[in-house]
C-alpha positions as CSV (number, residue, x, y, z in Angstrom):
1,M,-49.5,-53.9,32.3
2,K,-48.3,-51.8,35.1
3,V,-50.7,-48.7,33.4
4,A,-53.9,-50.9,32.8
5,T,-53.6,-51.9,36.5
6,L,-52.9,-48.6,38.2
7,L,-55.9,-47.0,36.1
8,K,-58.1,-49.6,38.1
9,N,-57.0,-49.1,41.4
10,P,-59.1,-46.2,43.3
11,A,-56.4,-43.5,44.4
12,P,-57.0,-42.0,48.0
13,S,-59.7,-39.9,48.9
14,T,-58.9,-36.1,48.1
15,V,-62.3,-34.6,47.4
16,A,-62.9,-31.9,49.4
17,G,-66.0,-32.3,51.9
18,C,-66.4,-35.3,51.2
19,S,-66.7,-37.8,54.5
20,T,-65.8,-41.9,54.5
21,G,-69.5,-42.0,53.5
22,A,-70.7,-41.9,50.2
23,P,-71.9,-38.1,48.7
24,A,-74.0,-36.3,48.4
25,C,-74.5,-36.7,44.5
26,G,-74.5,-41.0,45.3
27,G,-71.0,-41.3,43.6
28,S,-67.4,-43.0,45.3
29,C,-65.5,-40.1,47.2
30,A,-62.0,-41.8,45.7
31,L,-60.8,-39.6,42.5
32,T,-59.7,-42.6,40.4
33,V,-55.7,-42.7,39.2
34,T,-57.6,-42.3,35.9
35,T,-58.9,-38.8,36.4
36,I,-56.1,-37.7,38.0
37,A,-53.9,-38.6,35.1
38,L,-56.6,-37.2,32.4
39,R,-56.2,-33.4,34.9
40,G,-52.3,-33.9,34.3
41,A,-52.4,-34.7,30.9
42,L,-54.7,-31.9,29.7
43,P,-52.1,-29.1,31.2
44,F,-49.4,-30.7,30.0
45,Y,-50.8,-30.9,26.3
46,S,-51.7,-26.8,26.5
47,F,-48.3,-26.3,27.4
48,L,-47.3,-28.2,24.4
49,L,-49.1,-26.6,22.4
50,F,-48.9,-22.9,23.9
51,F,-45.4,-23.4,22.9
52,A,-45.8,-24.4,19.8
53,L,-48.0,-21.6,18.9
54,L,-44.8,-19.2,20.1
55,A,-42.1,-20.7,18.1
56,G,-44.4,-20.5,15.1
57,G,-44.6,-17.5,15.9
58,C,-41.1,-16.2,16.7
59,Q,-40.2,-17.4,12.8
60,K,-42.0,-14.6,10.8
61,S,-39.6,-12.8,9.1
62,F,-39.1,-9.4,9.0
63,M,-39.5,-9.0,5.6
64,Q,-42.5,-9.8,3.9
65,V,-42.4,-10.4,0.1
66,D,-45.2,-12.0,-2.2
67,D,-43.3,-12.1,-5.4
68,P,-42.2,-16.4,-5.5
69,Q,-38.8,-14.8,-7.8
70,L,-37.7,-12.7,-4.2
71,K,-37.2,-15.3,-2.2
72,P,-34.3,-16.3,-2.7
73,I,-33.0,-12.7,-2.0
74,Q,-35.1,-12.3,0.9
75,E,-33.7,-15.5,2.6
76,M,-30.0,-14.1,1.6
77,I,-31.0,-11.3,3.4
78,E,-32.2,-12.7,6.9
79,S,-29.7,-15.0,6.5
80,Q,-26.5,-12.2,6.3
81,L,-28.0,-9.4,7.7
82,P,-30.8,-9.9,11.2
83,K,-33.3,-7.9,12.2
84,G,-30.8,-5.3,14.6
85,S,-28.0,-5.4,12.6
86,T,-25.8,-1.6,12.6
87,T,-25.8,0.0,9.6
88,E,-22.3,-0.4,9.5
89,R,-22.7,-4.5,8.9
90,V,-25.3,-3.6,5.6
91,A,-23.4,-0.9,4.1
92,T,-20.6,-3.7,4.2
93,F,-22.9,-6.5,3.1
94,L,-24.0,-4.4,-0.1
95,S,-20.7,-3.2,-0.2
96,V,-18.5,-6.5,-0.4
97,R,-20.7,-8.0,-2.7
98,G,-20.5,-4.7,-5.0
99,Y,-24.3,-4.1,-5.1
100,E,-25.3,-0.4,-6.6
101,R,-26.6,1.8,-3.6
102,Q,-28.6,4.8,-4.5
103,A,-29.6,7.8,-2.1
104,P,-32.6,7.0,0.7
105,E,-35.5,9.0,0.1
106,K,-35.7,9.4,4.1
107,P,-33.5,9.4,6.7
108,G,-31.9,6.5,8.1
109,T,-32.4,4.1,5.8
110,L,-30.5,2.1,3.5
111,V,-31.3,1.8,-0.7
112,A,-29.9,-0.5,-2.4
113,I,-30.2,-2.3,-5.9
114,I,-29.7,-6.2,-5.6
115,R,-29.3,-8.2,-8.6
116,H,-29.7,-12.0,-8.6
117,I,-30.0,-14.9,-11.0
118,D,-32.8,-17.3,-9.9
119,R,-31.3,-21.1,-10.3
120,Q,-33.9,-22.9,-11.9
121,T,-35.1,-21.2,-14.0
122,V,-31.5,-18.9,-15.2
123,R,-33.2,-15.3,-15.2
124,P,-32.4,-12.4,-13.3
125,V,-34.5,-11.1,-10.4
126,T,-33.2,-7.7,-9.8
127,A,-34.7,-5.7,-6.9
128,R,-34.3,-2.3,-5.1
129,V,-34.5,-3.1,-1.1
130,T,-34.9,-0.5,1.2
131,F,-33.0,-1.4,4.4
132,S,-33.9,0.4,7.5
133,F,-33.0,1.7,10.5
134,D,-34.2,2.6,13.9
135,A,-32.8,5.5,15.4
136,N,-30.2,3.6,17.3
137,G,-28.9,2.0,14.1
138,K,-29.5,-1.3,14.1
139,L,-32.1,-3.4,11.4
140,N,-35.6,-2.6,11.8
141,S,-36.9,-3.9,8.6
142,V,-36.8,-4.3,4.6
143,D,-38.9,-4.0,2.2
144,M,-38.2,-5.2,-1.4
145,T,-39.5,-4.4,-4.2
146,R,-39.1,-6.0,-8.2
147,I,-38.0,-3.3,-10.6
148,P,-37.1,-4.0,-14.4
149,N,-33.6,-5.9,-15.7
150,Q,-31.3,-3.4,-16.4
151,P,-28.5,-5.2,-18.7
152,I,-24.9,-5.9,-17.5
153,E,-22.3,-3.2,-18.0
């Protein structure tokens, strides 16, 4: 194995202030390849950990839903209407699917009633969804509240 052989061989001395003789600590002046390998591995693994944490943080949703029956509605909205979608895109999304719109309570918002049939339980779940937009008309956040189911007319 070449790696095992390399790890046993000392590398040229790169220790500052160490003459070719024995250092004051009584050890060898030469760094071993093992030390160099460990110095190279630690930053590499730290780098990987940093990006794993960064990537995990980027996956956070701009919607926070605690009710498991509302998760399918959340997933549908997040896949079709990413953060930054325009007001027109959200309005088109709602009208094409036939979702009932309500009068917004605050300016810069759209409110819709979204009814979804849970495929596992084959039961309906209804949510009041408020889409909030920034000053430029871009989707900033979505709030969802479960409401009682109404009969289909």
